C-alpha positions, 0 to 999 in steps of 0.5 A, a space after each residue: 681602619 686598615 681600609 684606609 690603604 691597600 698594602 701592595 707587594 711591589 710596584 714599578 714605574 718608568 720615568 725620564 730618569 729610569 725605572 722606579 721599583 718599590 716593594 714591601 718587604 714585610 708583604 713579600 715575607 708573608 707571601 713567602 711564609 704563606 707558600 711554605 705553609 702550603 707546601 708543608 700542608 701538602 706534604 703532610 697530607 700526602 703522608 697522612 693519606 699514606 698512613 690512612 692508606 695502609 691502616 691498621 698496619 703502620 709504615 714501621 711495619 714496612 721497614 720491619 718486614 724489609 729487614 726480616 725478608 733480607 735476613 731471612 734470604 741472606 741467611 740462606 733460607 728461601 722466602 716463599 717461592 724463592 721470590 728474591 732469587 727469581 727477581 734478582 737477576 732482572 735488577 741492576 747492580 752487583 750481585 749483592 746489590 741486586 739481592 738487596 733491592 730484590 728482598 726490599 721489592 718482595 718485602 714491599 709486595 709481601 707487606 701490601 698483599 698482607 695489609 690489603 687482605 686484612 683490610 679486606 677481610 675488615 670490610 667483610 666483617 663490618 658487613 655484619 650487622 647482626 650486633 645491631 639487633 642484639 640486646 645490650 646492657 646488664 643481663 643481656 647475652 650475645 650470640 656465639 657468631 656476634 662475640 667471634 665477630 667482635 673478636 675478630 674486628 678488634 683484633 684487626 683494627 686494634 693495631 694502632 691509633 686510627 686517624 680520622 680517615 683509617 677506616 674509610 677503605 674498610 667501610 662496607 658499601 650501602 646495600 641495595 634492598 630488593 624491591 619486594 622487601 621495600 614495598 613490604 615495609 612501605 605498605 606496613 608503614 602507611 597502614 595506620 594512616 589509610 582507611 581500607 579503601 585507600 590502603 587497597 588502592 595503594 597496595 594495588 599500585 605497589 604490587 603493580 610497580 613491583 611486577 612491573 616498571 620497578 624490575 627494570 628500574 631496580 636493574 638500573 640501580 643495581 648497576 649504580 650500586 655497583 659502580 658508585 661508592 654510595 648508591 644514594 648520597 650523590 643523588 640526595 645531595 644533588 636532588 634534594 639539596 642543590 637543585 632546590 630553588 627555594 630560600 636556604 633560610 628556614 627551609 634548608 639551613 638549621 641552627 645549634 645553640 649554647 651550653 645554656 647552663 654555663 656562661 664563661 664569659 659576658 664579653 662578646 670579643 673574648 668569647 668570639 675569639 675563644 670559639 673561633 680559636 677552637 673552630 680553628 684547632 678543630 680544623 687543623 686536627 681535620 687537616 692533619 686527620 688527628 681527630 678521632 673517628 667516632 666508633 660505635 660501641 668503641 668498635 665499629 667505625 662511622 664514615 668521616 667523609 662529611 667531615 672534609 667539607 666543614 670548612 672552606 666551603 660555600 653553596 655557589 648559586 646556579 640557574 638551575 642547580 647550586 654547586 659546593 665549592 671547597 678550597 684546600 686552604 683559607 688563611 682568613 675568616 669573614 667577620 660581619 658587624 653592623 652591616 660591615 664586612 671585615 677580613 680577618 687573618 688568622 695566621 701569623 708565621 705558620 701558626 694559628 693566632 691565639 685567642 688574646 690576639 683574635 679578641 683584639 681583632 674583634 675588639 677593633 671591629 666592635 669599636 669601628 664607627 665607620 658606616 656601611 657601604 650602600 647595600 652592604 648591610 643587607 647584601 646577605 639577604 641574597 643568600 636568604 631569597 630564591 637561588 635563581 634570582 641570587 644566581 642571576 644577580 651574582 652573574 650581572 653585578 659580582 662577576 668583576 671588579 671590587 665586588 667580585 674580589 669582596 665576594 670571593 674573599 666571603 665565599 673562600 673564608 674558612 667560615 663566617 662570623 656574625 657579631 650581633 648587636 643584641 644579646 641572646 637571652 636564656 631565663 627559665 622564668 621567661 621562656 620567650 626569650 630562649 624562643 627568641 634565642 633560637 629564631 636570631 639563629 635560625 634566620 636572624 634579620 634575614 640579611 645578617 648570616 651568609 646562609 651560603 656558607 658552611 656555617 656562620 658563627 654567630 655572637 651576642 652582645 652578652 657573649 652568648 653564641 650559636 651557629 646557623 649552618 647550611 645543609 647540603 654539605 653535611 648532616 646536623 651530627 658533623 656540626 654538632 661534633 665541632 660544637 662539643 668540641 668548642 664547648 668542651 675546650 672552652 671549659 678546659 681553658 677557661 678565661 681570666 677572672 675579668 672574663 677576658 682571654 689569657 695571654 699576651 698578644 704577639 701579633 694582631 693583624 688589622 681586620 681589612 674592610 671589604 669594599 662593594 660598589 652597588 649599582 642601582 639594579 644590584 641594590 633593587 635585587 637585594 631589597 627584593 630578596 630581602 622582602 622575600 626573606 623578611 615574609 619567610 621569617 615573619 611566618 616562622 613560629 618557634 618554640 624551645 621547651 625545656 623539659 626538666 621533669 626527668 630525662 634519659 635516666 628515668 627512661 633507662 630505668 624503664 628499659 626503653 630506648 630514649 629515642 623510641 620513648 620521645 617518638 612515642 610522646 611525640 606521636 601521642 602529642 600529635 594525635 591530641 593536637 591534630 586529632 589524626 596520625 600524620 606521616 612522620 619523618 625521623 632522620 636516622 644515620 647511614 654512616 656505618 656505610 661508606 659515604 653514608 648520609 641519612 635514612 628515614 625512619 617512620 615512627 608512625 606505625 601499626 603498634 604506635 597507632 594502637 597505643 595512642 588510641 589506648 591512651 585516649 581510650 578510658 576503658 583501657 587498663 594500665 596493663 593494656 596501655 603498658 603492653 601496647 607501648 612496649 610493642 611500639 617502642 619494640 617496633 620502633 627500635 627495630 625500624 631505626 635499626 633497619 634503617 641504619 643498617 640499609 634496609 630503609 624505605 625512603 631512600 631507596 624508593 627516591 633513587 627508583 624515582 630518580 631512575 624513572 625520571 632519567 628513563 622518562 617513564 611515569 610511575 603513578 606509585 612513586 609519584 604518589 609516595 613522593 608527594 606525601 608530606 612530612 607533616 611531623 618532621 623530627 630529628 634527634 641531636 646526637 650528644 657526647 660524640 667527642 671523648 673530650 666532653 666530660 659531663 662528670 667534671 664539667 656538668 654544665 656543658 650540656 648543649 641545648 642542641 639546635 633545630 630547623 624549620 618546618 618541612 611542610 606549611 601545615 606541619 611541625 619541624 621538631 628537633 630534640 636532644 637528650 642533654 645528660 640524665 635529666 634534661 630534654 630540649 625540644 625545638 618546635 617550628 611551625 608556620 604562623 600562617 597555617 591555621 592547623 599548627 601552633 609550636 606553643 600548643 604542641 609544646 604543651 602537648 608534648 609536656 602533657 604526653 611525657 607526664 602521661 608517659 611517666 604516670 603510666 610506667 609508675 603505675 604499672 610498676 605499683 601494679 607489679 609490685 602489688 601482684 608480687 605482694 599479694 602472691 
């Protein structure tokens, strides 16, 4: 293996015969090529930033404007206010040269004025959110205001093909709701959870806060909303994620799973090479800003800010708070296999290595029979344990020498790849295999994923794939976008008949083993972190339920939002499982605004509680249940729309709480609100974020989504994905130590709830047909 020697660019020594200089031309050439590539990237990044800064115009329009202004001026017509004539006398050179320079300068100023007028007009138009609340689909009509708005947005944004960050400067800021509106929404959300006495108490505390300290806190928050790009995101990242001291594994990181209906290659090295290559192509699209931005309804842009840190990013532990470190470029990945770490180069002559070349690298690692260094096998357990412990261990044992060099190699890698020695299995007849698949991706063995890295790509011995992602740098839809791209690209390119990658390798740089020198105290710290991780992962119960009785197709026939439909099923399932209602969390995105991340939707509403109770009331009629369900889904849809439009509850209250801590004032209301446990935490994994994923052409490219650990010790974590027209996947997690929860039991409750809801719609349809027939 390549670790047997170290490549040195040059060396010199002094002997009695004089100077002795040695250098390696190949290494110096690689250094030269690396420098050229870095400067090229800087140039193209600068060029793309200019293109993005003047969108929706193009740079060609500048030269056209300059030519037009010059022609008009020299023909004898005066440019508005005779600007050229006023500027020319102050410019050096002959009269003609001065007038040419003046024409160009005036053209640039006029061009910039028009462009930025358009950009700010587009920004004002994107502040309008009325379109979100209007019905869409067949037979639906939209208001005249929305029609005018649609035409104006199309006119101002449709000049040229947008780049990834083209709309960033035109996105509006997240609006700050009034304290009164947020309090009203909050009280309405907790009404089904509290009895009359406790609700009256909470209402009293809320009104005291609204009329008291809330006024002062809102003033400070209003100032922050004016000054910062987004009044939530920086505090959310710092206080919710980076200041957390508990382990990232299970508590914060999430996972994504393979497209289960396809298994294009069972050769581990081949599948790993193809997915690695797809990830690197995706990174190049981001670097060049060639990745198409996501447009809602093909028109309204979502913020692309989170894509900046998907690669070359690591969370660095600290004593009190962590920090995210992102390097501009990385020319290698790090691969973990059987307790050993390898540095793998991914470029040759300024091009990404081909899949067939990467496959040879992966195969070389798989064939390596060397043994791990002392402590190397469980090293990543440090990233799975307590953050403060990891920070101290890092400072004491990884701040110098070979350990620092190797750790730096891992942390500056584009991403980490784990080649597991076990298969990732899926068999509909044995659902426990899929459960185990999910557990492997969520936590593995507790020491075989680098949990600090933006994401770790996991490859099973049978060619199945998945990933484990750190959460602070971005939210799950961003990783979902990357995953869809990889799956779609793999389906398009395919493999040879033997399951191997296609092509002939030209150059295959050998993987380099990373070296470590662990002291006894360092080994002790690693083992202690592993024990913490082992205890945590052994307490996780994960159930992945594939629902194939019906899917989105039936829900659309019922004229119900699929998300609202599933959330009502979860409310019914939880009530039957726990015998009560609970505060429920559903993640919604606020990426309609600049640097937006998430907002909380509270699916447990007065309307949903009334419907759930009717389903358990044998005296309730089908018509009564149907009307209550329609009201519940409509209320949920409204809550989701409010959250997307910046009218949520929880992020506003969270920021008010942060301000109160800075001002060192105590608020019993905020303290109680933010201490309420989310016993049912849910999230939908979006699907169809890239136009490359054509399910009609590749119907088996249906992702099974991903999941996360339970948020509360006595609660459930439920992630779901609406996969195509006929499949639903639920990833249900809970803690074994909790007597109140059981993931397998809750999966059955969800299955029953979905069945009962289908029966309700079917019976109501028959009832309506019978009434129409009688009439």
